[in-house]
C-alpha positions in Angstrom: 197.5 115.7 44.2 196.6 113.8 47.4 195.9 110.7 45.3 199.6 110.8 44.4 201.1 112.0 47.7 199.2 109.7 50.1 200.3 106.3 48.7 203.9 107.5 48.4 203.7 108.8 52.0 202.1 105.6 53.3 204.7 103.3 51.6 207.5 105.5 52.8 206.0 105.5 56.3 205.7 101.7 56.5 209.3 101.3 55.7 210.7 104.2 57.8 208.4 105.7 60.4 207.4 102.6 62.2 209.0 100.7 65.1 210.7 98.3 62.7 211.9 101.3 60.7 213.5 102.8 63.8 215.1 99.6 64.9 216.7 99.3 61.5 218.0 102.9 61.6 219.2 102.6 65.2 221.8 100.0 64.2 223.7 103.0 62.7 223.4 105.3 65.7 226.4 106.2 67.9 225.4 104.6 71.2 227.3 107.4 73.1 225.6 110.3 71.3 223.1 110.9 74.1 225.5 110.3 77.0 225.7 114.0 78.0 225.3 115.9 81.2 222.8 118.7 81.1 223.6 120.0 84.6 223.3 123.8 84.5 221.3 123.7 81.3 217.7 125.1 81.2 215.0 123.6 78.9 211.4 124.7 78.1 209.0 122.1 76.7 205.7 123.2 75.3 202.7 121.1 74.4 199.2 121.5 72.9 196.7 123.5 74.9 192.9 122.8 74.5 190.3 124.8 76.4 188.0 122.9 78.7 185.1 123.6 76.4 186.7 123.0 73.1 185.8 119.4 72.6 182.3 119.4 73.9 180.8 118.1 70.7 183.1 115.1 70.6 182.5 111.7 72.1 183.3 111.7 75.8 186.1 109.2 75.5 187.8 111.1 72.7 187.5 114.3 74.7 188.9 112.7 77.8 192.0 111.5 75.9 192.6 114.7 74.1 192.4 116.7 77.2 194.8 114.3 78.9 197.3 114.7 76.0 197.0 118.5 75.8 199.1 118.9 78.9 202.7 119.2 77.8 204.3 116.6 79.9 201.2 114.6 81.0 201.6 112.1 78.3 203.1 111.5 74.9 206.2 113.1 73.4 206.1 116.1 75.7 206.1 114.1 78.9 208.8 111.7 77.7 211.0 114.6 76.5 210.7 116.3 79.9 211.6 113.1 81.7 214.7 112.5 79.6 216.0 116.1 79.9 215.4 116.1 83.6 217.1 112.8 84.0 220.2 114.2 82.4 220.4 117.0 84.9 218.6 119.9 83.1 216.3 122.3 84.7 213.0 121.7 82.9 210.1 124.1 82.6 206.9 122.2 81.5 204.5 124.6 79.8 201.0 123.4 80.6 197.5 124.7 80.6 195.4 123.0 83.2 196.9 123.4 86.8 195.5 120.1 88.1 196.7 118.1 85.2 200.0 119.9 85.4 200.5 118.7 88.9 199.6 115.2 87.9 202.2 115.5 85.1 204.9 116.7 87.5 204.3 113.9 89.9 204.4 111.3 87.1 207.6 112.6 85.6 209.3 112.8 89.0 208.2 109.3 89.9 209.6 107.9 86.6 212.8 109.9 86.9 213.5 108.7 90.5 212.8 105.1 89.4 215.1 105.2 86.3 218.0 107.5 87.1 221.0 105.6 88.6 224.1 107.7 88.0 222.4 111.0 87.6 220.8 113.8 89.7 219.6 112.9 93.2 216.0 112.8 94.1 216.2 116.2 95.7 217.9 117.7 92.6 215.2 116.2 90.4 212.4 117.8 92.4 214.3 121.2 92.5 214.9 121.1 88.7 211.3 120.4 87.5 209.1 123.4 87.2 205.5 123.8 86.1 204.2 126.8 84.2 200.5 126.3 84.1 197.6 128.3 82.6 199.5 128.9 79.4 197.4 128.6 76.2 199.6 128.4 73.1 196.7 129.4 71.0 196.4 132.8 72.7 199.2 135.3 72.1 198.4 137.1 75.4 199.0 133.9 77.3 202.2 133.3 75.4 203.4 136.8 76.1 202.6 136.5 79.8 204.7 133.4 80.0 207.6 135.0 78.1 207.5 137.9 80.5 207.4 135.7 83.5 210.4 133.7 82.3 212.6 136.4 80.9 212.1 139.1 83.6 214.5 137.4 85.9 218.0 138.8 85.6 219.6 135.4 85.5 217.1 133.9 83.0 218.6 131.5 80.5 217.2 129.0 78.0 219.6 126.5 76.4 216.9 124.3 74.9 213.4 125.2 73.6 211.3 122.2 72.5 208.3 123.4 70.4 206.0 120.4 70.8 202.7 122.0 70.0 200.6 119.5 68.0 196.8 120.1 68.2 195.0 117.8 65.7 191.3 118.6 66.0 188.4 116.6 64.6 186.0 119.5 64.5 186.3 123.1 63.3 187.0 125.6 66.1 188.1 129.2 66.4 189.8 131.1 69.2 188.4 134.3 70.8 190.4 136.2 68.3 188.7 134.4 65.4 191.7 132.3 64.5 191.6 128.7 63.5 192.4 127.0 66.8 194.8 124.4 65.4 196.7 127.1 63.4 196.8 129.4 66.4 198.3 126.6 68.4 200.7 124.8 66.0 201.9 127.8 64.0 201.2 131.1 65.6 201.9 130.0 69.2 205.2 128.3 68.1 206.2 131.4 66.1 205.4 133.9 68.8 207.0 132.1 71.7 210.2 131.4 69.7 210.5 135.1 68.7 210.0 136.3 72.3 212.6 134.0 73.6 215.3 134.9 71.1 217.1 137.3 73.4 217.3 134.9 76.3 218.3 132.0 73.9 221.1 134.2 72.4 222.6 134.9 75.8 222.7 131.2 76.7 225.4 128.7 75.9 224.8 126.4 73.0 221.1 127.5 72.5 218.9 125.2 70.4 215.3 125.4 69.3 213.8 122.1 68.3 210.5 122.0 66.7 208.6 118.7 66.6 206.8 118.6 63.3 205.1 115.5 61.8 205.2 113.2 58.9 201.9 114.6 57.9 203.7 117.7 56.6 205.1 115.5 53.7 201.5 115.6 52.4 201.2 119.4 52.3 202.7 122.2 50.2 202.8 125.6 51.8 199.5 127.4 50.9 199.7 131.1 51.4 196.4 131.6 49.7 194.8 130.0 52.8 197.5 129.8 55.6 195.0 129.0 58.3 193.3 126.3 56.3 190.0 128.1 56.8 186.9 126.4 55.6 184.1 128.3 53.9 180.7 128.0 55.6 179.0 124.8 54.6 182.2 123.0 53.7 183.5 120.0 55.7 186.4 120.4 58.1 189.4 118.2 57.5 191.6 118.3 60.6 194.2 116.1 59.1 194.8 118.5 56.2 194.9 121.5 58.5 197.4 119.7 60.7 199.6 118.8 57.8 199.6 122.3 56.5 200.5 123.7 59.9 203.3 121.2 60.4 204.7 122.2 57.0 204.6 125.8 58.2 206.7 124.9 61.3 209.4 123.4 59.0 209.4 126.5 56.8 209.7 128.8 59.9 212.6 126.7 61.2 214.5 127.3 58.0 213.9 131.1 58.2 214.8 131.3 61.9 218.1 129.6 61.1 218.9 132.1 58.4 217.9 135.1 60.7 219.3 134.0 64.0 221.8 131.2 63.3 224.9 133.3 62.9 227.1 134.8 65.6 226.3 138.4 66.4 227.1 141.1 68.9 223.9 140.2 70.6 224.9 136.8 71.7 225.5 133.2 70.6 224.3 131.7 67.3 221.1 129.7 67.8 220.7 126.2 66.3 217.2 125.6 64.8 216.1 122.1 63.8 212.8 120.6 63.0 212.0 116.9 62.9 209.6 114.0 62.3 209.5 111.7 65.3 208.0 108.9 63.4 204.7 107.2 63.9 204.6 107.1 67.7 202.1 105.4 70.0 200.7 108.4 71.9 197.3 109.1 73.5 196.9 111.8 70.8 197.2 109.3 68.0 194.8 106.9 69.8 192.2 109.6 70.2 192.6 111.7 67.1 193.4 109.0 64.6 191.9 105.8 65.9 191.7 104.0 62.6 195.3 104.8 61.9 196.3 103.6 65.4 194.5 100.3 64.8 196.0 99.8 61.4 199.6 100.3 62.4 199.1 98.7 65.8 202.1 97.2 67.5 204.4 98.6 64.8 204.0 102.1 66.1 207.1 103.4 67.8 207.4 103.5 71.6 207.7 106.8 73.3 211.5 106.5 73.9 211.9 105.7 70.2 209.7 108.7 69.3 211.8 111.2 71.4 215.2 109.8 70.4 215.8 112.3 67.6 214.2 115.1 69.7 216.9 114.4 72.4 219.6 114.0 69.8 218.8 117.3 68.3 218.5 119.0 71.6 221.6 117.7 73.4 224.1 115.8 71.2 227.2 117.5 69.8 226.6 115.5 66.6 223.5 117.5 65.9 225.6 120.6 65.5 227.3 119.1 62.5 224.1 119.2 60.4 223.3 122.4 58.6 221.4 124.9 60.7 217.7 124.8 59.8 217.7 121.2 58.8 214.8 118.8 58.9 215.7 115.6 60.8 214.5 112.0 60.7 216.2 109.3 62.9 219.3 111.5 63.7 219.9 112.5 60.0 219.1 115.6 58.0 216.8 114.7 55.2 214.8 116.5 52.5 211.5 117.8 53.9 209.9 116.7 50.6 209.1 113.2 49.2 209.9 112.4 45.6 207.1 113.1 43.1 204.9 114.9 45.7 205.6 118.4 44.5 205.5 120.1 47.9 208.3 122.6 47.4 207.1 126.1 48.3 206.7 128.8 45.7 209.4 131.5 45.7 208.8 134.0 48.5 206.0 132.0 50.2 208.0 131.2 53.4 208.8 134.8 53.9 205.1 135.6 53.3 204.2 133.1 56.1 206.7 134.8 58.4 205.2 138.2 57.7 201.7 136.8 58.1 202.5 135.5 61.6 204.1 138.8 62.5 201.2 140.8 61.3 198.6 138.5 63.0 200.3 138.8 66.3 200.7 142.6 65.9 197.0 143.0 65.1 196.1 141.2 68.4 198.9 142.5 70.7 199.5 146.0 69.3 202.6 147.8 68.1 204.8 146.6 71.0 204.1 142.9 70.4 207.7 142.2 69.5 209.5 144.2 72.1 211.5 142.1 74.5 209.3 141.4 77.6 212.1 142.4 80.0 213.8 145.2 78.0 212.9 148.0 75.6 215.2 146.6 73.0 213.3 145.2 70.0 213.4 141.5 69.4 
């Protein structure tokens, strides 16, 4: 099937996912759509965590770049998103792994914000509004839980915007200490568990939104519940691109389920907006290191970081985004089908629900029977 899907995806990508594709679409954008104040709003931005010893078998330059990109706001889409939200007045919590790189990330974001913000928060407000949460590994449910407890235990805790930006694309097979595929544990399970734990605090916040940054790679994958972690039998070759595509498809399916489960008004709080999206082909350090041939092939036609985060911001802050159906998949500020024509990637009936249960059961196996109790209360999530 890849022989059919890949050329369709590549042709579609050249026309839509590139810099020129964005510039064409941008002519239709409302130029005032992002002119909003986020003063008083609280945002969490996650990234992809890699342990210090995870890439020891890779070339030194690749390892250096991957570790630089693993910090949520140190580079790439996570950093740019944090910068844009902060510049609009939001209190931003950058979820990072490495403390040293986290501090470097904070300094960089603050420097850029102070240089670019004109009619926005003061320099003092910018510094007060940017928070680091380090030592968080999105591939470890214990670490995710610890962060959720730290964040929600405050009586005044709020979260208006959760940006799920996990995106580990590995070039070699790796497993976590729990025996999980590392990329799956990061991209799917970590995203699932953090979102579920933060549902109570999201629901009591004004206009809560959960934005999950998927990837165009998911167009190549059909949800595979026979092998949800894309495990590879001993002796078989590891294909990080295929695993990544499957996991990004899973994020889209989870988003649809979350919208159905938590998107309606209830006695427990506000309805939550859930949206997933494809940012386009963006020139990030992760693309340079993980997909060097692709980076070289597309070259200067890759999107810039501001172009790549445009729809992330639109989904997170614009009133226009509330007009699209909850659970939608977005591309360049529009809800589109998460499937390409003739690619046959629609899920089998019941498979998305099986994925949801699989994530739930996996976390419960690791964390125990109380894995899904609210960190700050005894009420069940």
